[in-house]
N, C-alpha and C positions, 0 to 999 in steps of 0.2 A: 504493500500500500504506500509506504514511504517513497519508494522508487518511482511509483506512478505519479505521486503528488509533485516530486521534484521534476520529473519529466514534463508534467503539465506546466509547471512554473517556468521551466526553460523554454517550452514551446510558446507560452504566452508572451515572454519577453521577445522572442524571435519574431512573433507575429506583429509586434509593434514597430518593427524596423521600417516597413514602407512609410509609415507616418513620420518616422524620425527623418528619413531621407527627404521627405517633402518639406517638413518644417525646418530642416537644416539650411535651406535657402534663406530663411529669415535671419538665421544666425550669420550667414555669410554677408548678407546685405548690411547687417548691423556692424559687422567687423569693418566693412569698407567705410562706413560712416565714421566710426571711431578713428580709423586710420587716417582719414582725411583731416579730422580735427587735430590730431596729434602732429601731422606733418605739414600743416599749412605754412608754418614758419620754419626755416631751415638755416643751418650754418654750414657753408661749404668746408669740406675737409680736403684741402688741395695740396698736392705735391707736384710741382712743375718739373718737366723732364730735365731741365738744366740742374735742378736740385739733385736729381738722381745721379747725374754725372759728377756733381760735386762730392756726394757721399762716396761714390766709387773711387774717386781720387783720394779722399780721406782714408778709405780702407787701405789702398795701396801704401799710403804713407804710414798708417798705423801698423801694418803687417811687418814692416821692417823693424819695428820696436815692440813686437808682440810678446817677447819673453818677459817673465816676471822681473821687475826691477827690484833692487835691494830695498828692504823696508827699514824705516827708522823705528825707534822704540815706540814712538807715538802711533805710527802706522800699525805696528804689531798689536798694540792695545786696541785700536779700532777694529782690526780684523777679528781679534779674539772676541770682542764684545758682540760683533755682528754674528759670528758663528754661534755663539751661545744663544742669542736671541732667535736665530733661525731654527736651531734644534728645539728650543722651548716652544715656539709657536707652530712647529711642524708636527705637533703631537697628533692632531686629527683634523678633520674637515672643519669642525667648529672653530678651533683656534686659528687655523689658517684664514678662514673667512673674516674673522674679527680683526686679524692683523692687517689684512689688505684694507679694511675699512678705516682703521686708525691712521694708516699712512695717508690715504686719500683725504680724510677729514681735516688733517693739518696741512696737507700739501696737495690741494686740488688741481694743481698744474700737472700732477702725475696721473693723467687720465687713465692709463692702463691699469692703475691700482683699483679704480672703481669698476672697470670692466671685469677685472679678475675677481673682485668681490662678488659681483652679481653672477658670474659664471660659476664661481665656487659654491654659491648657494645651490645652484642647479646640480652641481656634483654631489652635494649632500643629499638632495632630494632623490637623486638616482640611486644612491647607496641605500637609503631607507626603503625605496620601492622594492628592493630585493627581499625585504622582510614585511612588506605591506600586504594589501588586500588581495592583489591579483597575481603578481609574478610568481610567488611561491607555488601557485597552483598550475603554472605553466612550465616551470623550470625545476630540474632536480637540484638537490642540495649541492652537489659537486659543481654544477654550472653557476649556481648562485654565489658560492664562495669564490670561485675563480673570477667571476664578473666583478665582485666587490674588490678583490685584490687588484684587478686591472684598473678600476676607477680610482682606488687609493693610490696606486703607483703613479698614474697620471697627475693626480692632485698633489701628491707630496713631492714628486720630482720637479714639477713646474715651480712649486713654492720654493724648494731648496735652491733652485737656480735663480729665480727672479727676485726673491725677497732680499738677498744680500745686495742686489743692484739698487733696489729702492732705498735700502738703508745707507748705502754709500752716498746717494744723493742727499738724504737727510743729514748725514754727517758733514757733507760738503757745505750744505747751507748753514749748519751750526758753526762750523769752523771758518766759513768764508773762504775756502780754498778747494780747488778741483782735486778730488781724490780718486778719479776714475782710472788712474794708473794702477790701482789696486785690484781692478776687476779680474785679472788673470789669477790672482791669489785665491779666488773663490771658484776657479774652474769655469768662469764665464767665457763664452765663445768670443773670439777675436772680432766676430761680426758686430758685436754690440759697442765696441770701443768708440768708433767714429760718431755713432749716434748720441751716446751720452756726452761726449765732449762738445758736440754741436749744440745739444740741448742746453748744456751749461752756458753756452755763449749766447744763444738767441731765444731760448725758452719756447721754441715751436714744438708743441706736443704731438703733432700729427706724424712726422717721420719717426719719432721715438716710439710712439705707440704701435705703429705698423711694424717697426723693427722688432719690438718685443713679441708681437703676435707671431711673426715669422720665426724668430729665434726659438720660442717655447714649443712651437709645433714641430720644428726640426729636432729639438732636444728630446722629445718623447718618441719620435719616429722609430729610431733604432732600439731605444731602451724599453719600449712598451709595444708599439704597434707591430714591429718586426721581430719581437722576442718570440722564440720558439714555444715557450710555455703558453703565453697568452694567445699566440696564433692557433695552437692546437686545441686549447681548452676553452677559448672564448670566441675568437673571431671566425673560426671555421665551423663552429657549431651551428646546427640547423636553427636552434632557438634564437641565437644572436642575429643570424642572417634574416630571420623573419620579422625582427623588431621594427624595421622601417615600415613594414606594411601596417603596423599598428601605430605608427608615428610616435614611438616612445623616445625617439632621438630629438626631442624638442628642447630648446632653451627658451625659457620664459622669464620675463622680468615683470613682476607686479608693479603697478603704478598707483600712486595715491595712498590713502589711508586704508587699512584693513578694518572692515566693519563686521563684527560678529553678529550675524543675523540669520534667521531661517527663511528669509524672504526670497532667497535665490542667490545667484552669484553676483553680488554687487562689486566684487573686486575684479578689475579689468587686468588683463595680461597682454603684454606685447612680446614678440619673439620671432624666432625663425626655426626652420627644420633642417637638420643636417642629414642628408641622404646616405652618405657613405663615410663612416668614421675613419676607415682605414686609408682613405685617400688623402695624402698630405696636402696637395694643392687645394682640395675642397675644404679641408679644415682651415687653411690659411684664409681663403676667401670668405669662409663662414665667419671667422673671427673678425675680419675687417667689416663685414656686414653688420655684426653685432655692435662693433665700435661706432659705425656710422649711425646706427639706430639710436644709440645712447647719446652721442655727442653731436650728431648732425641735426638733431631736433631738440631745441631748447625746452619744449613742453615735456618731452619724454624724460629728459635729464632732470627736470624739476620734480616730476612725479615719481620717478624711480628713486631719486634721492630722498624724497619724503618717506617712501617705504623703508629704505635702508636705515634711516634715522630712527624710525618708530618701532621697527620689528627686529628683535634679536633673533639671529639665526639659530635654529635648533636641529635642522635637518628634516623636520616633518613638513609635509605639504600643508598641514594645518596652519603654518606660519602665514600663508596668504589666502587659504580658503578654509577658515575654521567652520564654516557652515556646511562644508562638503566632507572634510577629512577629520579624523579623530586621532589623537596620539596614543590613547590607551586601548588595549584589546577589549576591555569590557567597560564601556562608557555609557551611562544611562542617557537616554534621549527624552525622558519624561513622557514616553508614549507618543511623542509627536513625530510624524514622518517628516523626513527632510525633503524639501522641495527642490527639484532639479532646475536647471537652466531652461527657461521656457523656450528659448531659441533652439534648444536641442530637442525639444519635444519629449523630455524624459522626466520621470518621477521615481524616486527610490525610497524604500521603507527604512533604510538604515544608512548611517554614515560609513565611509570607507576608512579602513585602518591605514595610517601613515605614521609610524612611530618616530620618536626623536632618535638622533644618531646614537646617543648614549645607551638607549634601550635596544637598538638594533645590532650594533657592532662594537667590540672592544677596540681600544687603541692598538694600532699596529706599529711595530718598531720601524723607524725610518731607515731606509737602505740607500746610502749614498752611492753614486756611480762615478767611475774613473775613466769612462770612455773618452776617446779622442774628440777634439773639436770637430763638430759636424760641418763647419764652414770651410769648404775647399773649392767652391765653384762660384765665380763671380756672376753667373747667370741668375743666381737667386735674387739679384737686385731687380729683376723684372717684376717681382711681387710688389715693389715699392712704387705705388702710383696713387693718384687721387681716388678717394672713396666714392663709390656709387651708392647713394643713399637708397635703401629699400623703401618702397611706397606703401605696400599693404603689410602692416606690422601688427595689427591687433590679432591676438591668438586666443582670446577667451573662449570662443566657440570651438575652435579646433582642438584646444587642449582638453576641454570636457569631452569632446567627441572621441578623442584617443582613449580616455578612461572608459568610456562606454564600449569602445571596441574591445578593450581588454576584458571587460565583464562578459561581453558576448562570446569571446574566445573561450573563456572559462566555462560558460554554460554549454557551449557546443562540445567541448572536450568531455564534460561530465555526461552529457546526453549520449555521446558516442560510446564512452566507456561503459555506461550502464546498459545501453542497448546491446553491446557486445557480451556483457555479463549475462544478460537475460537470455540471449540466444544460446549461450553455452549451457545454462542451467535448464533451458526449456520453459522459462517463465515469461518469455516475451510475447 
């Protein structure tokens, strides 16, 4: 009887899908309207071709002096302090995310720090999704653990490489002297030296931010994406390859204040979808698109900053949709059903589990890397160009739709497995 009731519930949900597809157009139109409001005013993020030539010449000059220069006692103290801080804040996704925010809060000219803060929030949400409502029902424990290790490796390696660079800038400002000759002592790529020196001279954040995006994606390419363990256990798995079909590879930035209400999804989200994580070029262009969305549109920057200021990152998606997600496995809802996004044509009887990071995963020891400098081909400078600002950026409806797709996938799998079991036992 229980199997029959569950099958009927699954069938009932599936029968609602035609109506959801029809009403989804309402959500798409609403997204276009919100996108237009947010993108009416824009700030060009430009890099002129002659600027690229200038940086190329700076690189050639810097390469001649790329070896670590002798350090003074004061330099040694600075490096030691920065290394200690990097280890301290590289404990987990929560501490990294907070560290990025603290840098940006006091040095807003470091635009990459805010981009990293918002992307790091998404990294935490992806980690806790692995212990959330749907993915544990679609992935086995081995794949869940391997996927978390992959996300953690990307998160911690990028922080371990980029945070010392940000700290050197902070120390340079504090001491009023250029300290970027110390970059090689932290294992930072020679690619970054001309950009930091130029930024110290002219304060132009666009080339520096693009350079950091290019650098960090190259940094994790051989260490994570091309790593034999992650390739075999994560990227080549059927479950991971099917995730783009469910649009789980979304990066979303909440905008404005979070309102805890059961009246629907009042919190708007902007964002983009990354189709192929293993493609280096796509990740770089994706990062530049996210940068353009944040800093190319003043209204988006204003509203995402408001969210970052008001909501402490916990890793749970309840941080931005408390009316949809719950942090605890057993949370009372006072007998009141949660209303879905009307644009999605959905209604659910319970909230979806999205635990905090501390509840989902223990801290992982940071593993430093000693691989060679990735920068050996000047052609990488072709990535350095003016940002094309995305136009349709509202992701509220699409994000909810992806969650609904996950639920549907779980119901389909349950229905299939129960049907197969019934046929084996002759009870079908």
